[in-house]
Structure formats: C-alpha cells, structure tokens
C-alpha positions in Angstrom: -34.8 -12.6 -30.7 -38.1 -11.3 -33.0 -41.6 -12.3 -31.7 -44.2 -12.2 -34.4 -47.3 -13.6 -33.8 -49.8 -15.3 -36.4 -53.4 -14.2 -37.1 -55.5 -17.4 -36.2 -59.1 -18.1 -35.6 -58.7 -19.6 -31.9 -58.8 -17.7 -28.8 -55.9 -17.6 -26.5 -55.5 -16.1 -22.9 -53.1 -13.4 -22.5 -51.5 -15.1 -19.5 -50.8 -17.9 -21.2 -48.4 -16.2 -23.7 -46.9 -14.0 -20.8 -45.7 -17.0 -19.0 -44.3 -18.1 -22.6 -42.7 -14.9 -23.0 -40.8 -15.1 -19.3 -39.7 -18.7 -19.4 -38.2 -18.0 -23.1 -35.1 -16.1 -21.9 -34.3 -18.6 -19.6 -34.4 -21.4 -22.3 -30.6 -22.5 -23.3 -29.6 -22.3 -26.9 -30.1 -26.2 -27.3 -33.3 -26.6 -25.5 -34.3 -23.4 -28.5 -32.9 -25.1 -30.8 -35.1 -28.5 -30.2 -38.1 -26.1 -30.0 -37.6 -24.5 -33.1 -37.1 -28.1 -34.8 -39.9 -29.6 -33.4 -42.3 -26.5 -34.6 -40.4 -27.1 -37.8 -41.7 -30.7 -37.9 -45.0 -30.1 -36.1 -44.9 -33.4 -34.3 -42.0 -35.7 -34.0 -39.9 -38.3 -31.9 -36.6 -37.7 -30.4 -34.9 -39.3 -33.1 -36.4 -37.4 -35.8 -35.9 -34.1 -34.2 -32.1 -35.6 -33.3 -31.5 -36.3 -37.5 -33.3 -33.0 -38.1 -30.9 -31.2 -35.4 -27.8 -33.5 -36.9 -27.2 -34.4 -33.1 -27.1 -37.7 -31.3 -30.3 -38.7 -29.8 -29.2 -38.6 -26.0 -28.7 -34.6 -26.8 -32.3 -34.4 -27.7 -33.9 -36.3 -25.2 -32.8 -34.3 -22.1 -33.9 -31.0 -23.8 -37.2 -32.6 -24.5 -37.7 -33.7 -20.6 -36.8 -30.1 -19.6 -39.0 -28.4 -21.8 -42.0 -31.0 -20.8 -41.6 -30.1 -17.1 -42.1 -26.2 -18.5 -45.2 -26.7 -20.0 -44.2 -26.5 -23.6 -44.2 -29.7 -25.0 -46.5 -32.2 -24.6 -47.2 -35.9 -25.6 -49.2 -36.2 -28.8 -49.0 -40.5 -29.6 -47.3 -43.3 -29.6 -46.9 -44.8 -33.0 -44.1 -46.5 -34.9 -41.2 -45.0 -35.7 -39.8 -44.8 -39.5 -36.2 -44.9 -38.7 -36.5 -48.0 -36.8 -39.8 -49.4 -37.1 -40.2 -49.5 -33.4 -43.2 -47.8 -31.1 -42.0 -44.4 -29.7 -43.5 -41.7 -28.6 -44.2 -38.3 -30.4 -44.0 -35.0 -28.8 -45.8 -31.7 -30.1 -45.4 -28.0 -28.8 -48.4 -27.2 -26.6 -51.2 -25.7 -29.2 -51.6 -21.6 -28.1 -47.6 -21.7 -28.3 -47.7 -23.1 -31.7 -49.0 -19.6 -33.0 -46.1 -18.0 -31.9 -43.3 -17.9 -34.1 -40.1 -17.7 -32.9 -37.3 -16.3 -35.2 -33.7 -15.4 -34.4 
C-alpha cells in the first residue's frame, strides 16, 4: 500500500495521522473498499456506496458502522436519497483523513 499526502493549507496534528496509520493495517478488505468509495464520492449514504461498489447495502452498513466506531467516518447530514426519495444519513471521512490518499 502506498500512502501519499496531498498538499493542503490546513494544519493537522501529526498524532492524528499516526493513529490513522496504526488503524489502517487492521482494516479488513471490505472496510478499505468502503473507505475508498467514500473518499471518491466525498459524501454518501449507504445505498450510494453500495451502488458504487456493486454490493448489497447490508455489506456496506456494517462496514460503515465499524469505520464510525474507529472514528474514521463521521455523520455528515440527513438529506433525501436520490435513489429512494426517502430521508437518509450521509457519511463523510473525517476532515484530516480526507487529506491522505490511499492507493493500492
């Protein structure tokens, strides 16, 4: 895995990145897929992530929960889903982690 830093004008604490790099190897493959999808989509609900990954939504829901428990993914907003027309929760990657690019 190659980790590259984007150049940004915002400051982040080195300890925050250290914790992320400690957690990163413990993530399962599916969690990494969901994380990469969310990074690409910027912010999304579970259904949008499942459509992006071509997976059932129940494969995404548990992964989002575990990423939230680790503090990597955060609540973004409640809004109407473009696919269902129902109110849903949108998620985003924690701000300082959005500056880290993860490639395999």
